[in-house]
N, C-alpha and C positions, 0 to 999 in steps of 0.2 A: 560210153566211157567209163570205166571201173570205179565204183564208189568206194570211200574210205570210212569207215565208221571205228570212233574210238568210244570205248565205254571204260566209265571211271566207276570201280566197284564190283566186285566179282559174286555177290550174295544176292539171293532172292530177285529183286527188279534188275540188276545190271544181266545176272546169268540168264534170266529169261528173255531180256530184251535181245543179248547177244545170238542165244540158238535161235529166236523167230527170227532175227533179222538175216542169219544164214539160209533159213528155210525159205523165205521171200527172195533171195540173190544169193544164187550160188558162186557169182563172180566177183563179189564185194570183197575187200579187205577190211578183216573185222579185228581190231586188238582190244582185249580189254586188260585192264590193271589193277590190281589189286596190293594195298599196305603190305597186309600181312602175308603169311606164308601158305595161306591155301585159300581156294575160291570154292564156290558152291558146297560149303559147309552147312550142316543141321544145326543152326545156331539155336533153334527149339527145343532139340535133343541134347545141349548141353547139359544140365543139371542131370541129365539121367545116366551120365558117365560115372558120375561119382557113387553110385549105387549099383555100376555094373548092370543096369537093366541095357543098357549100351555098352558091351564088353569090353570094348577096345577101343583107343582114341582114335584109331584110323578110321573105324565104321563111323565115325561123325563127317569126314570128308566124302561127298557123295561124287565129286568129278576132278580129277587132276589135271594141271594143264597138259599132259600127255593125251589123255583121254578127249579134251576139247580138241586137240589138234587132230587127232585120227578121226574123229566121228564127225566133227563140225567144221574142221578146217580153220580153228579160231586160234588167234595167237593169244595166248595169257601168261601175262607176265606180273608173277606176285613178287613179293618184296620191293614192289615197284609203286611208290608214292608220287601221286600227281600234286604238285605244289604249286602251280599256278595255272591260269587260263588266258590266253591272250585272244579276246574275240575279234580284234580288228584284223588279224593276220591270220586266224585261225588255226591256231596251234596250242598244245599243252605243253608244259614242261613237268619231266618226272625224274623223279631220284630214284636211282636201284641202290636200295640197302646194302646190295651185297657187294657191290664194287665201288658206291659212293660216287658213281658217274651221275652226271646231270645230262639231261638231252630234251630234246623237241621233237613232237609229232604232230603233224599237220592233220586236218579232219576235213572231212564233207559236213557230216553230221558228227555230234558229240551228244552221249547220253551219259547223265550223272546219276549215281547211284550209290553216294558215298556212305549211307546209314549214319548211326547215331554214336554216339561215345558216351560212357558212364561218367555221371557227374560224382566228381570228388573233391568236397570243399576242402579247405585248406584247415582240417583240425589240428588243433593242438596235439601234439605226444602222438602223430599219425606214423613215425618212424619207429616207435617204441614196440608196437605190435605188427603180426603178421596179419596185413589187410589184402583182401583180394576182392576183383570186380569181374564180372562175367559176362564177356561180350565175343569172345572168339574161341578157338580150338587151344591155343596157346595159355588163354585164361583158365581153361578149367583143366588144363595137365599140370598148371601151377597148383591148383588147389588140390587135386589127386595126389600128386608128388607129397605135399606139406601131408597130407594123412596119410602117407604110407611112410614117410620118414619120421614123422613125429608123434604119429599116435594119438591126436588130441581127444580128450575126454570131452570137452565142452567146447562149442562154437557160438557165436553171435551172428544173427542175420539182421542187418539192419536196411529194412524198407519190406513192405508188405504187399508189391506187385507181384507180376506174374514170376519173375526170376527169382526174387526173394522166397515168395512161397513155395516153389518147387526145388528151392535147395534146402529148405528146412524137412520137408519131405524125404529129401533124398539123404541127406546128412543122419537124419532119424532111422530111416532103414538101415543104416550101417551101424546103429547103435552109439552113435555121438549125441550126446545132451546138446540141446538147442533152446537159443532164448530168441526170440523174434522180438525186434524193438521197432514200432510204427509210430510216427508223428500224429497219424489220423484218429479218428475213434474207430478205423476198422482197417482191416486188409482189403485188397481187390476192391480198389474204390470204382472199379468198372460195374460193380454189383450194389444195390442197393443195401443200407442197413441194416433192415430187418433181414433180407434175404441172405445177408452173410454168414448170419451166425450159426448155421450148421458147420460153416467152416471152422469159425471160430471153436466150436465145440470139439469137432473131431481132432483139431490141434491139441486141445487142453487133454482130450481123452488118449492121444499119442505122447503124452509128457512134455509137450512142448510149453516151456515158459512164456506167455503173450503177454507182452507189454505194448498196450495201446496208449496213446495220448502222451507220448514220451517221446522226448528230443536228445539226440546226443551232445553232448558239450565237449569231451575230449577226450585224448586216449591216453592211457600210460601203458607201464610194462603189465601185459597180462591183465588188463583191465579197460572195459568201456565204461566211462564215467558221464551220467545223464545230467541233465541241465537240473534235476529237482535234487542232484547229488547222490542219488543212488550209485555205487559201484557194482558192476557186474565183473566177476572174475571169470576171465575165458580164456582158450588158447591162440584163437584165430578169429577172424571177422570177415563175413560176407558184405559187401557195403553194394547195396542195390537201390539206392534213393531216388533213381531217374536218369534220365540220359538227356544229351543236347546235340542237335546236328552238327556232323563231321565235317562243316562247311568253311573252316578256316582259311582255306586253300582259295576261297572265293572272293573275299573280301574285296580285293582292287579288280575284280575281273570287270566289273559293271553289270554283272548279272544281279537280279534285284534279289533281296532279301529281306526278311522281317526284320524287328528289332532283335528276334531270339535267335537270329541266323537260318532261320528255315527260309528253303528257296521256294519265290513265288511262280506258281505255273498257271497255265490257263485249262481249260477242260480237255486238251489234247495233250497235256504235260509239256506242252513249251514253254520256256522261257521268255523273258523278254527280247531275248534273241531267238528268232526262228531257227537257227539252226542246232540251237540247243535245248536237249531235253533234260529233264530231272524227274526222278520216279523214288519210292520207298519211304523210308524214315525221315529222311533230311527234306521232305516237301509237306505243304500243307494242301489238303485238298477239300472238296466240298462232301459236307454230309447230306444225303439225300433228304432226310427227314426233317432237320433243321436250318436248312440251307446255309449253314456257317461253315466257314473257310477255317479248316483246324489241321493237326497232324493226327497221322492214324498208325502208330507203330504196330502193323500187324503183316506178317509175311505173306499170306494171301492175297490183299490188296496191292502188295508190292510185284508180286509176280503177275498179277493181271495187268498192273499198269505197265510193266515191261512189255509185255506184249502187243499192249495197245500203242505204244511208242513206236514200236517197230512197223504197225499196220500203218500208222501216219505218215511214218518217213516214206513208204513205198506206195502212199497213196490211195490205201485202202479206207474203206468206210470205218469210222469209229464211232462206236455207240457208249459214251462214258455217260452213267446216270447216277453217279456219285455213288458213294457207299455208307453200310448203316453199322459198321462196328461190328459184327458177328465173332464172337470169342468163346473158347471153352478151356477150362482148368481142372486137373485132378490134383485131389488132395488127399492121400491114402485112400479112405473106402468112399470119399465122394467125390462126384463131379457138378461142377456148376458151368451152365452156360448162359450166354447172354446174347441179344441181336436188338437192333434197334437203340431206342431213346431209353435212359431208366429215369426216376423221379429225381433222383439226385443231380443227372445231365440238365434236366429242365430247369429244376428250381436255381442250380448254380448261376445260369444263363437267362432267370428270368422271361424264359421261353413263354410266347402267350397262348400255350395250349391249354384249352377247357377238357380235360381227360377225365376217364374213370379206371379204377383199378379191380383187375380181378384177382383174386388169391385162390388156389385151389391144390388138393393133394390126393390125386387119385393113383392108384397104384399102376405101376409101369409094366405090368403084365397082370393076366388072370391070377386072383388071390389065390385059387388053390394049388398054382403052382409053384416049386421050390425057389426062392430068391424073390419073390416079389417083394417090391419096396415102394414106398410111397416117392411120388414125385411132386416135390413143392414149387409150385409155379406161380408167378405174377405175369399178368399181361395187362399192358396199359393200352388203352385206345381213345379215339377222340370220342366226344359225347356227341350225339346227332348223327355225324357221320357215318361213326362206327370204325373209321380209319385206324387200322394197327398201328399203334407208336412203337411198341417195343415189348419185349416177353425175356423172363430170366427163369431158370428151373435149377433147383438144387435137389440132390439126391444120390444114392446107393446104386441104382439101378440104370435104368436105358434112358437118360436124360437128355444128353445131347441131341438126339435125332428127334426129340417134339420140337427144340429150338431151331434146328436146321428147316423142319417142315413151315413154321412162321418166320423165320427168315425170308425162305421163298414168296410166301405168302405178302410179307411187307415189300420184297423187291417188287412185284408184281402188282402193287397198289390195291392189295387186299383189304377187305373189312372183315371186323372180329364175326360178324354174322357168315360170311364166307366160311369160317372154321367149320361150322356145322357139318356141311356138305361135303368136306373133303372125303375122299375114300382113300383108307390108308389099311396099309397091309395088317392082318390080323390072323395070329396063330396064339393060343395060350400061353406060349412061351415067351412071345415078343410083345405081347400089347392085349387091348380088349377090344370087344365087339364096339363099344363106345370110347374110343381112343381120346387120352388126356386132352388132345389136340380140339377134337369134336366139344369134349366137355367144357372147355375155355370157350368155344364158340356159344354153345347152349348160355352158359351164365352172363356171357357179354350182350347177347342179343336180349335176355331179361332184363338186365341193368339198363339197356340202353331205352328199352319199351317202357321202362319205371313199372316193371311187373311186381317187384319187390323193392326193400329198402335195406342196406346194411352200413355196418361200421367195421372198421379194420380192426383186426386183433392188436395192433399195436397201439390202440385207443384203450384198453381194458383198464389200464391204471387209473385212467381220468373217470372212468364210469363207477369204479368202485370208491373213488374218493368221494363221488356224488352220490353213493347209496342207491346206484341203479339196481333194477330189478331184473337180473341175470339168470336165466333158466337153462340148464344142461341137459338135454334130453337124449343122452346116451344111457344106454341099459345101467343097470345098479352095479353090476360087477366090474363096468368100466370105469363109471365114476370112483368106487373104492379103490381103483388103482392110481388114483390122481384127479384132483379137480381144482378149479378156482375157489379161494376161500369163501367168498360171499354167495358163492352159486346154490341155486336150489335144485334137486335133480327130481325131474319130470319125465321120465323115459317117455320116448316116441310112441312106443307100445301104449302109453298109460294116459297121455295127455287129455284125450276127449273125455275120460272120466275124472279128471281133477282140475278141471279148469277153474274150479271155485278157488283154487289156491295160486290163481293168477291174477294181480291186481290189475283191473280193467282201467282203472283210472291213472295210471303209470305207465310210460313206455317201456316195453318188453324186450329184452335182448336174449336172444336165444342161441344156443350152439351145440355142438356135438363133435365128433372127432376132427372132419374135414369139412364141414358147412353143407353136407349132401342133405343129411336128415333133419338139420334144424332148417334147411329152405323149406323142406315140405313142410315143418311144422310153422315157418312163418306164413306160408300162403294160407293154411287152415286158419291160423288164429288171425290173421289180416282179415278174411271173410267173415270171422266172427265178431269183426268189431274191434280187434285189439290193436294198438299202435306198436308194430312190432319192427324189430331190426334184427337180421341174420348178422352175427359176428363172422366175419369173413375169415377163413384161417382155418378157424375153431381149434378145439384142444391141441391138435398135432403143431400148428404154427406156434402156439402159444406156450407149448413147451419147448421148444427150441429157442425162441426168441428170450423167453421170462426166466428159463433156467441158465442159459447160456451167459447172459447179463449179469443175474445174481451171481455166478461164479468168478466173473471178471471183476466184479465189484463187492466185496466183502460184506460191507458195511448197508448193504442194499435188503430193504424187507420183502420178503418172498410173498406173492400174491396166489399162489398156487402152492397145494399140499405136496405134491411130487409130480415130476414130469414123467411123461408116457410118450415115448418117441416110436410107439409100434402102431 
């Protein structure tokens, strides 16, 4: 007997599920509904239409209803809002917004992928200024039409997540002045505070006014008014402060939702009704590392979930190991990528991990090659077992491929010591003979075995306050280009002849540019009886961290003479 499958939502998870269902069953009747005018559009590319990197609006639409019909024999109905689900009689009710007709469709299996909608608080004065949210193609069309018609000189972006940050970049690319207002102490809270500072720096370098720890109070004519009383004169606002699941139509369906409206599913993405599945931004899923059940609003997982649902419906084996949350973002000349757990995540949830942290800053390719840039990496691993918990990397070069490698290692249960032996592609324009990922493995293995001790570069201010003995082992010309104000310069090439300048009765804290030379000096001093600590990250990380926070806090006293980012 021919099966009838209904899909609610035509982007990412919904479209993936529909296409996979067709591949597995040529005879099934498949109908997909979407509230908006488009299905299968590239929502991740929406901001790039503003700067015309994606030149035409229609380029954002990957599949039309006509293509779905001709290529997959799938009936796609746009401008068709599903307004209720009747589980007992197995039908949904749809409102056609073109005809205002309301009708029912029965199903054998129902897949729900409604996504999420932008949070839009009821701010005072919100009708006094042009405010835009970015969730679909019509949304971005409103922004580009506004820019074309009003020629704004300044816009304010509220919210420093993925969409907000990408909109900042693309608005600046076309010459519009931008103020970014973020309620937290940093943008991109998927990345740890110290690792996000290079992104803050590049925003400042590109003329973005960055207001952190600031909240919007209300709007007025051509003004955004903050809770601290400051008024920002602006021509328009991009509001990107979060999303909530678009599950209002399920309120009386009997499908289990949590208090925020997220759909609760099992490891097969089945709801409490075995004939109803749910995927994408509107569900909560298992984090493979923390075992917590949480939302994960990323396109990659949504596409995979849609495929797995189709497999389960067709009684194929499903291997769902949970997700680790890998993501990447471009901001001007920088790329930032993250996979697995961050310290922020661990601390916010009070997770009982006993972990160690690696910082390293190797080049993304051979230093002799044009364009070589440092990769600033942070890797977390479990002490003792060495199990990799997460990794972050920021830089101007080949960043994301290193995080992809570590993400793969995490998914296969890899340990930090496994990274040493990975055989990765090498040629001078693309990498080094000892890749950054291998390098992370060497450092992690040494730390896990207790070969040496380290302190983090983020602890430097406390060291200075406590009058710590800090030795800079870079060469004299490097020291002259910028250094820690209290550091003594004893280059690696001279330290054996100058041991009498190092007080053996006090702990010794050594650093270089990226911690590699200071690691070597640390081992030597340790063998000579000194109580020595390597300052992880060293001057490269210190420069980005200290100088950027100084720029954001005018009254903060600098502890470095000059930053050095090379």
